C-alpha positions, 0 to 999 in steps of 0.5 A: 365188761369190768375192764370196759369200766375201768377204763371208762373211768379211767377216760372220765378222770382224765377228762376232770383234770384236763378240765380243770387244768383248763379253766385255771388256765383260761383264768390265767388267759384272761388275767393276761388279758388285762391292759393294766400292769399292775391289775394283772398282776393282782388278778394274777395272785387272785388265780394262783391263790384259787389255782393252790386251792383246787391244788388242795381239794385235787389231792385230798381226793386221792387225783395227785395229776391234777394237783400237779397241774394246779401248782404249776398253774400256780407258779405260773401266776405268781411269775405273771404277777411279778413280770407284770409288776417289773414291766410297769418300770415304777421304782417299788420305793416310790410306787409301793402299792402294788408292789407292796400287795403283791409281797404280802400276798407271795408270802401268804401263797407260800405260808400256805404252799407250805402247809399243804406240803405239811399235809402231803405224804412224804413222797408226793412233797416234791412237785410242791418244792419248786413252787414254794422255792419260786415262790419264795424267790419272787416274794424276796425279791419284790421286798428287796424293791421295797426296801433298796428301790430299782436299780439303776443301770 
C-alpha cells in the first residue's frame, strides 16, 4: 500500500512540474506572439524575471527538477528578448530606449542569478552557470551595442 502512495505522490509531483513549466512556456509563447519587437523584448524579460522567481521558490521547496526547467525558461526568455531587439534593425546608439532597458534588466537578472547560485548547494550550481553565462553574454552584447552602435556590413 505504501508503494502505491509513493508512486501516486511521484506522479502528482511530476504533474506539478509539467504544469508549472507549461505555464512559464505559455507566457513565453504569449510574448512571442507580440508583433511589436520592442514590446516583445520587454515581455520576454518580464517572463525571465518571473521564471527566475519561480525557480528560486521551487528550489527552496526541494524541487530541483522544476527549478532547472524554470532556469531554461529564463535562458529562452533572455534569448527571445535579445533576438527581438536585434530584429528591429535599429542602431542601439541612435535609438537606445529599449536596448538600454534590456541592458539594465539583464544586468539585474545576472545579479539575481548570482545570488540564487550562492543560495544553492555546491552540487546543484552547475545548472545556473550556463544560464548566468548566457545572460552575461547578452548583457555584454547589449552594452557593446549601446557604446559602439550597430556594426556596418
